[in-house]
C-alpha positions in Angstrom: 3.1 -16.8 15.6 1.5 -15.5 12.4 2.5 -14.9 8.8 1.2 -12.5 6.2 0.8 -13.2 2.5 0.2 -10.4 0.0 -1.0 -11.2 -3.5 -1.4 -8.4 -6.1 -4.4 -7.9 -8.3 -4.2 -7.3 -12.0 -5.1 -5.1 -15.0 -5.5 -6.6 -18.4 -3.6 -4.2 -20.7 -4.1 -5.9 -24.1 -5.1 -9.3 -25.5 -8.2 -10.1 -23.5 -10.7 -12.6 -24.9 -8.2 -13.7 -27.6 -6.0 -15.1 -24.8 -8.8 -17.7 -24.2 -7.9 -19.0 -27.7 -4.2 -19.2 -27.0 -3.2 -15.8 -28.2 -0.8 -13.7 -26.0 -1.9 -11.1 -23.6 -0.2 -8.3 -21.5 -1.2 -8.3 -17.9 0.0 -5.8 -15.2 0.2 -6.8 -11.5 -1.1 -3.9 -9.3 -0.9 -3.1 -5.6 -4.6 -3.7 -4.9 -5.1 -7.4 -4.2 -5.6 -9.9 -1.3 -4.0 -10.3 2.1 -4.0 -13.6 4.0 -3.0 -13.8 7.6 -2.0 -17.3 8.7 -2.2 -18.3 12.4 -1.3 -21.6 14.0 -4.3 -23.8 14.8 -5.0 -27.5 15.1 -8.2 -27.1 13.0 -8.9 -25.5 9.7 -10.6 -22.1 9.8 -11.1 -20.0 6.7 -12.4 -16.5 7.0 -13.2 -14.5 3.9 -14.9 -11.1 3.6 -18.0 -12.4 1.9 -18.0 -16.0 3.1 -17.0 -17.3 -0.3 -14.0 -19.7 0.1 -14.4 -21.6 -3.2 -11.1 -20.4 -4.6 -9.0 -21.1 -1.5 -10.5 -24.1 0.2 -9.2 -26.7 -2.4 -5.6 -25.9 -1.5 -6.1 -25.2 2.2 -8.3 -28.2 3.1 -5.4 -30.4 4.1 -3.3 -27.8 6.0 -5.1 -27.0 9.3 -4.5 -23.4 10.4 -6.5 -20.2 10.7 -6.6 -18.3 7.4 -8.0 -14.8 7.4 -8.4 -13.2 3.9 -9.1 -9.5 3.4 -8.6 -6.9 0.7 -5.1 -5.5 0.4 -5.1 -1.8 -0.3 -8.8 -1.8 -1.0 -10.7 0.9 -2.8 -13.6 2.7 -1.2 -15.9 1.9 -4.1 -19.3 0.4 -3.5 -18.6 -2.5 -5.9 -15.6 -4.5 -7.0 -13.5 -2.8 -9.7 -12.3 -5.9 -11.4 -8.8 -6.4 -10.2 -8.9 -10.2 -10.2 -9.6 -10.8 -6.5 -10.4 -14.5 -6.8 -7.2 -15.2 -8.7 -5.1 -13.2 -6.1 -6.9 -15.1 -3.3 -6.1 -18.5 -4.9 -2.4 -17.6 -5.3 -2.3 -16.3 -1.7 -3.8 -19.6 -0.5 -1.2 -21.6 -2.3 1.7 -19.6 -0.7 0.0 -19.7 2.7 -0.3 -23.5 2.5 3.3 -24.0 1.2 2.0 -25.2 -2.1 3.7 -24.2 -5.4 2.0 -21.0 -6.5 1.7 -22.3 -10.1 -1.0 -24.8 -8.9 -3.3 -21.8 -8.5 -3.8 -21.7 -12.3 -5.4 -25.1 -12.5 -7.3 -24.7 -9.2 -8.7 -21.3 -10.3 -9.6 -22.6 -13.7 -11.4 -25.6 -12.2 -13.5 -23.6 -9.8 -14.3 -20.8 -12.2 -15.1 -23.3 -15.0 -12.5 -21.9 -17.4 -10.2 -19.0 -18.0 -6.8 -18.4 -19.4 -4.8 -18.2 -16.2 -3.4 -14.8 -17.1 -4.7 -13.1 -14.0 -3.3 -15.8 -11.8 0.1 -15.6 -13.5 0.2 -11.8 -13.0 -0.4 -12.3 -9.3 2.3 -14.9 -9.1 5.1 -13.1 -11.0 4.3 -9.4 -10.4 5.3 -6.6 -12.8 4.0 -6.8 -16.3 4.0 -10.1 -18.1 3.4 -11.4 -21.6 1.3 -14.4 -21.0 1.1 -17.0 -23.8 0.1 -20.6 -23.7 0.6 -20.8 -20.0 4.1 -19.2 -20.1 4.9 -15.8 -18.5 7.6 -13.5 -19.7 8.5 -10.3 -17.9 8.2 -7.1 -20.0 8.7 -3.4 -19.3 5.5 -2.2 -17.6 3.2 0.6 -18.6 1.6 2.8 -16.0 -2.0 3.5 -17.1 -4.5 5.9 -15.6 -7.3 3.7 -14.1 -10.9 4.9 -14.2 -13.9 3.3 -12.4 -16.7 2.6 -14.8 -19.4 3.0 -12.1 -20.4 -0.6 -11.9 -19.0 -4.1 -11.5 -19.2 -6.6 -14.3 -19.8 -10.4 -14.3 -17.1 -11.8 -16.4 -18.3 -15.4 -17.0 -21.4 -14.6 -19.0 -19.3 -12.4 -21.3 -16.8 -15.2 -21.8 -19.6 -17.6 -22.5 -21.0 -15.3 -25.2 -17.5 -14.9 -26.7 -17.0 -18.6 -26.9 -20.4 -19.0 -28.6 -19.1 -16.9 -31.5 -17.6 -19.3 -34.0 -15.7 -17.0 -36.4 -12.9 -15.9 -34.1 -9.8 -16.7 -36.1 -9.2 -13.2 -37.6 -9.9 -11.5 -34.2 -7.4 -13.8 -32.5 -4.7 -13.2 -35.1 -5.1 -9.4 -35.0 -5.1 -9.4 -31.2 -1.8 -11.3 -31.2 -0.3 -8.9 -33.6 -1.2 -5.9 -31.4 0.3 -7.6 -28.3 3.5 -8.5 -30.1 4.1 -4.9 -31.3 2.6 -3.2 -28.2 5.8 -1.6 -26.9 6.6 0.1 -30.3 3.8 2.6 -29.6 1.6 1.7 -26.5 -0.9 4.5 -27.0 -1.5 3.6 -30.7 -1.7 -0.1 -29.9 -4.1 0.4 -27.0 -6.3 2.3 -29.4 -6.1 -0.5 -32.0 -7.0 -3.1 -29.3 -9.9 -1.0 -28.2 -11.3 -0.8 -31.8 -10.7 -4.5 -32.3 -12.5 -5.4 -29.1 -15.4 -3.1 -30.0 -15.8 -4.7 -33.4 -15.6 -8.2 -31.9 -18.4 -7.2 -29.5 -20.6 -5.9 -32.3 -20.3 -9.0 -34.5 -20.5 -11.5 -31.6 -23.4 -9.7 -29.8 -21.3 -9.3 -26.7 -22.2 -6.4 -24.3 -18.7 -5.0 -24.0 -19.0 -1.2 -23.8 -21.2 0.8 -21.4 -22.1 4.5 -21.9 -19.5 5.4 -19.2 -16.8 3.3 -20.7 -17.5 4.8 -24.1 -17.3 8.3 -22.7 -14.0 7.5 -21.0 -12.6 6.3 -24.3 -13.7 9.4 -26.3 -12.4 11.7 -23.6 -9.0 10.1 -23.6 -8.8 10.5 -27.4 -9.6 14.2 -27.0 -6.2 14.5 -25.1 -4.3 12.5 -27.6 -4.5 9.3 -25.6 -6.4 6.0 -25.8 -8.6 4.1 -23.3 -10.4 0.8 -23.2 -11.9 -1.5 -20.6 -9.4 -3.6 -18.7 -10.6 -7.2 -19.1 -14.0 -8.4 -20.2 -15.7 -5.1 -20.2 -19.4 -4.6 -19.4 -18.3 -2.5 -16.4 -15.4 -2.7 -13.9 -12.6 -0.2 -14.8 -11.0 1.3 -17.8 -7.3 2.0 -18.5 -5.9 5.0 -20.4 -2.4 5.8 -21.8 -1.1 9.1 -23.0 1.8 10.3 -25.1 3.1 12.7 -22.4 2.5 13.8 -18.8 0.8 17.0 -19.7 -1.9 15.2 -21.7 -2.4 12.7 -18.9 -2.8 15.4 -16.3 -5.3 17.2 -18.5 -7.3 14.0 -18.9 -7.2 13.4 -15.1 -8.5 16.9 -14.4 -11.3 16.4 -16.9 -12.3 13.1 -15.3 -12.5 14.8 -11.9 -14.6 17.6 -13.3 -17.0 15.0 -14.7 -17.2 13.2 -11.4 -15.5 10.1 -12.5 -13.5 8.2 -10.0 -9.8 7.7 -10.6 -8.2 4.7 -8.9 -4.5 5.1 -7.9 -2.5 2.0 -8.6 1.2 1.1 -8.8 3.1 -1.8 -10.3 3.3 -4.6 -7.7 5.8 -7.4 -7.2 4.7 -11.0 -7.1 2.9 -12.7 -4.2 5.2 -13.0 -1.2 5.0 -14.0 2.5 6.5 -12.4 5.6 6.5 -13.0 9.3 
């Protein structure tokens, strides 16, 4: 007898970095995450793709079974695109062990050494959420175009650099205002958030934009849209929004001509178990 647990990944739509200081963020759960197969066993066996079980062992250590983790709906990219795999794995482990999924927030934060918990919350609840001060509220989802930047990013050094910047109050306030008015005009607010994050990176010395990410953003603007890195930047993927389907399709075609990789994603429901 076996069970399957599916935990979605995430895309940060708006509010990254400022969410670490208690501001709200918008996070979208996507159908590229983590699968865990649970099989009966008298001993504990944890199998992960890369042998790293730091984010799942704390919750599984007292529940002997065989747990096999793998990518759910993986990309064929040579590197990770930044969909929050460790957060999804932590949530999947909680569900697999019969532990309340919300415990994944404190477990993930402890192992990672910090973090807002927004990525974990998105994996738990699914859809698109407004995450603020540990609370999640469901909101109407956007469906961005997702573009691979060409390389993975290491988030923690970027977060550490952000935290070393002392004059963050105006940035946090402006980020919160963008999130709170996001659905009035998603394209315009995404552009505002992109500019705000770029300015923050300049004044804080944070390596946020790469040449590819900058090119993606300027190309999206050419078609009347807006684009920005999803999450900490420095690599991973970008998201883009457009005012109409024709503009989006023109952007997609341009990306293909340039050799940029588009990643198909759909809005996902929250982590669930079957079998």
